[in-house]
C-alpha positions, 0 to 999 in steps of 0.5 A: 751114641747121641751126643749133646748137639743131637740131644738138643735137637731132640729135647727143648731143654737148655742150661741149667736144665739140660741133664743129660750129656750122652745117650749111649745106647737107643733101642727104639720102642723099648730102652735107652741109656745115657750118661750125666757127669755130675760136677761142682760148677753145677748151679744146685752148688752156687754159694756153697760155703767152704765150710761145706761137708760132702753131704751138702754136696749130695746131688738133689735127688729131685734133679736126679730123677729130672736127668733120668727122665731126659734119657725117657724124653730122648728115647720117646722123641728120637724119630720126631724131635721137638727142640721148641716146646712151644709148637709140636707136642709137649712132655709132660710128666703124668706122675712117678711112683716106687722110686728109691734112692740107694746111694748119694751122687757128688760130684766127680761121679758119673752117672748111667742112666737106664730107662726102659719103656714097660707100656705105651697107651697112644701118646701115654708112655710108663718107663722103669729103670735105675741110675748107677754110678759104677756098679752102685745103684743110686736110683730105682724108678718103678714106674714113672709116666710121661704122656704127650700133649699138643703145645697149642693147648698148653698156650696162653690165650691170646692177649686180645681175649685177655683184654676182653676179659679184663674190660668185663671186670673193669665194667662191673661196678664197684661196691664198698665191703659191708661194714664189719661187726665190731669187736668184743673181746670175750673172756680170755681163756688159760693156755692149754698145759704143755704135755711133759715129753718124759 
């Protein structure tokens, strides 16, 4: 079992975007399972009015997928932790296909994510799996692609280079825009007919 303190040593995610509480199973190069307890104190519910319905409390689907991805991230980084995205390799989502939502997730639910590594080509990983609440399937993912890239490739250029670029732009002569042609109104056209919906 991998607890949250260990997860934080593997992934760069922090509150409010650390979306897995515990990894319950990890078979390197094959699969991982993890838990996410959903509560009404999460930031997605901030400002929810007292008149909100249960449907208003449905956990955002995009956040549920992100939570599932964190279990995939642990599977990829278990042997080479990288809690600082500014160094080493950064995880990038390549794409997702065949994601289906089957059951809403609400506060009080404990979601169990199951991630399987379907294929690996170099630093690119293809996953599949599902998320359950009890015995009910909430989410299935047919294919999700993640790739690892050097963090240095994603870094912002040094400030010195940027100031040189800014200076070269500043050295360009400033010219006035061309004078606009005077607007001559044409004949007015009637409004198009509104189709009858019945």
